[in-house]
N, C-alpha and C positions, 0 to 999 in steps of 0.2 A: 406512660408519658409519650406523646408523639413528638419526634424531633423536628427541629426547624429545617428548612430547605438548605441543602449544602450550596455555598456560594463559591464562585471562583475567586482566587486571591492573587496577590502579586507573586512574582517569581519566588518559588519555594526555596531557591538556593541563595536568596539575598542574605547578606551577613548583617548582624546587628552590630552597630559601632560600639567601641569600648568607651564608656563615659570618660570625660576629660578628668585628668588627675588620678585616674585609676589604672594601675599597672595591668597589662594583659595577663590572663592566666597562662600558666605553662602549657605547652602542647601535651595532649593526652592521646594515647593510643586506644581506639575503641571508645567505650562509654563508661561512665561511673555514675553513681547516685549520690544524692545529698538529701537529708543529712546523714552523717556517718552513724553506724551502730544499728541501722535497720536491716531487716532480712534482705531487702532489695539491694542495698549497698554491698552486702557481703556477696550476693550472687553475681552482681555485675563486676565487682572488684576482682573476682577470680578469673574473669574471662581474659584470654590472651589478645583478642582482637575482634574486629567486626565479622570476620569470616566465621569464627566459632559461634558468635551471637546469631548471625543470620541462619546458620545451619540448624541451630537449636529451635529458634522461634518459628521457622518455616514448617517444622515438623510438629509443632505444638498443637494440641487439641483446644487450646485456649486462644481466643482472638486477641491479637496484640496490635496496638496502634501507638505510634510515637508522634507527638505534636510539639511545635515550638510554643513559646509563651503566648502567642496570639492564636493558638488552637489550629494553626496550619498543619496539616498532616505531612509529616516527613517520612514516615515509614508505616506500612501496614502489611501484615502477614496474610497468607492464603486463607486461614480460618476466618480472620476478620473481614476479608473481602467477601466471603460467602455470607457472613452474618449481616453485612451492610450492602448486599448486592442491589437492593432496591434503591440505594442512594446514588448509584452510578457505577460504571465499570472501573474507573480509576479515581480513587479518592485522594491520591497523593497530590499535594498542592492546593487542596480545597480545605475549607474550614470544617473542622469536626463539630457537628451541630449540638452535641450534648454538653451540658455544664461540666467542668472539670473540677471536682471537689476532692481534695485529698483527705485521707484519714477516715473515710466512711464509704461503705458500699452503697450503690444505688441500683435500682432496677430500670432497665430500658427495654424497648421493643426491638427485637432482632428477627432474623430469619434462621430457621433450623436447616439441617443438611438437605431437606427436601423442599426448601423454599417456602415453608409455611411459617406463619407468625409464631414467635416464641418469646419467652422471657429471658433476658440476659441480666446477669449480675456484673456490674462494672466497678472496678477499683482503680484508683489513680494514685500514683506516687510521683514525686519530683525527681528528675535525674539530670545529668549533664550529657547532652548529645551534640556531637560536633563542637565541643568546647563551649556550648551555650546551654543555658537553663532550658529544660523541656519537661514534658509530661509523658509518663509511661502509663498507658491505659491497657488493662487486661479485662477481657469480657468472657464470661463462661455462660453456657446455656444451662439454666437451672429450671427449665420447664418441668422436667420429670419430678424434681424435688418439690417444686411448688404444687404440682398436681397431687403428689403424695401427701403433703402437708394439708392441702385443702380437703382431701378425703378423710384424713384423720380428724380434722376439725369438724367435718360434717357428721361423722360417726359419733363424736363426743356430744354433739348437740341434738341429734335427731333419733327418733324411734325408727328403726330400720324396716319395720313392717309397714307403717303408714306414712313415713317420711314427714310427719309433723314433729314439733319439738318434743324431746323426751322430758321426763319428770324433772330431772336434775337441772337441765337448762331452763325449763319453764319456771321453776322456783326461783332461779337467779333473776329472770326477767320480772317475775312478780315482785320480788324484793325491791328492785330498782324502780318499778312503776309506783310502788307505794311511797317510796322516798320522794319521787317527783310530785305525787299527788299531795303529800303532806306539805311540801314547799309551796304549791300553788293553791292549796286549800280546795282541791277538787275531789269529786267522788269517783270511786272505782268499783266496778262490778266484777265478781268472779262467779262463773257458772260451771257447775260440774254435772255431767250427764252420762248416763249409761243405758244400755239396751234392756228393755223389760223382758224378763224370762229368757235371758240369753243362754242360760244353762240348758234349757229345753232344746234350743237350736243345736247346741253342741252335741247333745245326747242323741238327737234324731238324725242329724245330717253329718255329724262328725266334726272334729276340731279343725280340720283343714277348711271346711265350709265356714266354720265360725270365723277363721282368720280372713277368708274372702269377704265376709260380711263387714268385718271391722275395717278393712281396707276401703271398701266402697263407702262406708259411713264417713270415714275421714275425708275422702274426696268430696262428698256432699257437704260436709261441714265447712270445708275451705271456701265454698261459695257464699257462706253466710257472714263471713268476717269482713269488716271494713278496714280501711287504713288505720293502723295503730293498734288493732286488736291482735291478740296472740293466741294461737291454738296449740294445745299440747295433749299428749296421751299420758294419762296417769298410770295405766296398766290395764291388762284385760280389755274389757269393753268400755272403760271409763275414759272420758275426755274432759279437758279443762279449757275454758274460754275466758281469757282476760280482756276486759273492756275498760280501758282508761277513759276518764272524763265522761262517765255514764251515770245517770241518776236512776232512781227506782223505776220510773215510768219506761225509760229506754231499755232497762234490763228486762222488765216484764214483757215488753213488746218483742224483744229478741228471743226470749225463751218460748213465747207462744209461736213465733214464726218457725223456729227450729222444730218444735213438736209437730206442728201442722204439716210442714214440708216433708218431714221424715215419715209421718204416718201415710202420706199420699204417695210416697215414692215406692216403686217396685224394684226390689233388690234381686239380683240373680246370683245364686250360689249353687254350685254343682248342677248346673243346667235347670235348676228349679227357681221359680219366682217366689220370693219371700217378702211378706209385708211385716214390718216391725213397728213398735212404738218405743219411745224413750221417756225417761223421767229426768227432770232437771232440778238441781238444787242451786240456790242463789244466795250469796253473802255479799254484803256491801261494806265498803270501807269509806269513812272511818266508823260507821255506826255499829257494824258487827265485828270489828277488829281492825287494828292498824298494822299488824305484822303478818307476814306470809303464813306462819304457822297457825295463827288464829283463823285467818280466812280459809285456809285449806281444811282445817278441822270443822269449821262451821258450814262450809259448803257440803261436806260429807254428811253432816247431821241433817242439813236441809234436803239433800238427796234422799236420805233414809226416810225423812218425813213424807216426801212425795210418794215414795214406794208404799209406805204404810197407809197413805190416804187413797190408794187405788191404782197407782201407776198412770202412765200416759198423761202426765201433768207436771207442773212446776210448783216449787214451794220456796218462799224466802225463809231464811233462817229464823226460827222462833226460839228464843232462849227459854230453857225450861229444864228442870232437873230430870224429868222423865226421859227426854231425848238424850240428854248427856249420859245418863246411866246406861241406856241401851247401846249407844255407840261405844261407850267405854267397855261394856261387856263383850262386844264383838272384838275389839282390839285385844282385850285380855285373853279371849279364847284363841286367837291367832298365836299369841305369845305362848300359851300352854301347849298348843299343838307343836310348835317349833321345839319347845323344851322336851316334849315327849319323844320327838324324833332323835334328839341328841343325847337324851339321858335315860333311854330305855324305860319310858313310862307308858309305852303301849304294851298291852298284854293280849296274848292269844289263848282262848279257851277252846278245847277240842270236844266237840259234841259227836258221840259215836252214832254211826248209822248201821243198823243190823239188817242182815238178810233174813226175812221172816221164815224162809223155808228151812233153814238150818240153825237159826238163832245165833249166827256168828257175825261179829263186826267185820265189815269189809271196807269201811271208809270212815274217815273223821272229817267233819266240817269245822274249819277254823273260824272262830268268831272273834272279831277285834273289839277290844275295849281300851279305854284310856284312863289313867289315874290322874286325878287332879293334884294340886299342890299339897293337899292334906292326905293323899293316899287313897281317897275314895274312888271307886270304880265308876266310870261314866259310860253310858250306852252310846252307840254311834249317833243316835238321833240328836244328841247334845252338841256334837262337834262336826258331823259330816257336812252340813250346809255351809258352815264357815270355812271348812277346809276346801270345799269346792269353789266357793266364791273367791278365796284367796290364792287359789292355784296350788295348794299343798297336797292334793290327792295323789298325784304321781309319786311324790316322795313317800307317802304312806304306803302305796301299793308296792313300791320297791322294798320297803322295810318288811312287809308281810311275806313277799316272795323269798327274801333272804332267810327269814326265820323259818319258813316252812321247809326249805331245802336243808337247813341246819338240823331241824327236827328229824327228818328222814335219815340224815347222816348219822345222828346219834342213836336212833332206834333201829338197830339192825334187824330186830324181829319183825318190824313193820315191812321192811324191804323184803325179807325172806318170805313172808306170808302174803306179799303183794297187796298190802293194805294201802289205800290211797288217801291222800290229803286233798281236801277241796276247800277253796276259798274264793271270795269275790274280789274283783278289781274294778276300778272305775272305767267308764267308757273312754275317758281322756287318755288313759294309759294304753288302752287297746288300739287306738288309732295312731299311737306314736311308734314309728319304725324302730327307734332305739330301744323300746321296751322289750321287744323280742330278743334283741342282741344282749340286753342285760340278763334275761332269763338264761340264755345259752351260756353266757359266761359264768353265771352262778352254778349251773349244772356241771360245767367243765371243771370248776374248782372243787366240786364235791364228788370225789372219785367213787364213793360207795353208793351213789344214787343213780338208778337207772332212769335216763331221761324219758323213757316211754311210760 
């Protein structure tokens, strides 16, 4: 809020006449507040006189201004003079330009100690000053607090890698957009896209390069959105684009534009130029669903359809039992993997490796398997792809490392005979700095295992 210009006023010391028929108030020493019972009245009531008052407020880190009923400044402390320095050197006798509302705090523009623009929180209470009704104004610099609150709000709403909206906030915006669309009887398009063969890029260039690519893709996608559109990151390399007031033809045109522009764009990751393609799934409201949950599910199916049809293309949601079952199967597999991690349904089989020269076992290779809900053993081919796509491989790798070190700790004969255990971990774990620290901590906790 920008304040009005301060105006000169009549003599600040002019006294207000006592209304006819009203007895003058008894003389008071110092100041007191009204009404009684407030914290301010207690504070002022205990003061012995103006000298004490001036001594306290001049040293205060809070800006303090006292005005009469006409907002004429009667007193202003040093801190307040600094806060309002841009309004003039001496504000005493001038009109205080901000509205004086008691009972609620308001934000105003002030100057900080370095003369820079800042946010002040102003509170006003009624007092008695020089035997007359007056206003006591306190102003605190809350810029740091407001900055911190703004940062917290930003973190709650945004994906910190790409700085687009995160899934949680995006879903909130989607729900609100669908409510508005229902009220106005308009169509809404939801697009879901991800990078084709993104796992190959991670495996060949590393996961840091994959993150660089995701950041650059997000920057490029921001150029495609129009006013009213909302861009969010679902997770991994998946992005969501919400387009209110959009029909089938416009959604199709947007998907084609995104696919063509990304295919023609040269991305730079780890000093290498990389060309990528994306697939796009589209669901329309109200035709394909009227709730956020329905549209998100159906865009996921549509994206899967585009992948199955050859990638580097878009697909509108096509209802059908076949697609529903395939997506449901992927969701169920993620659920089983998570349960296996928490319920010890992963199993390690030790395959011996012999030295042909002396026919002695010198190493075991650990082979990972997973039990389904019925206890049947599943080969990695059944769950590794889903684990990679859902970002669960690092958790599986940690489980394997922990179990391998525990085996060595229990089997003292293996340690004595220097028999080694061998197992595979994913590329994603190998490029994570914290993975090495995890292994070191596990070995430190196992006192009977030689780290070498």
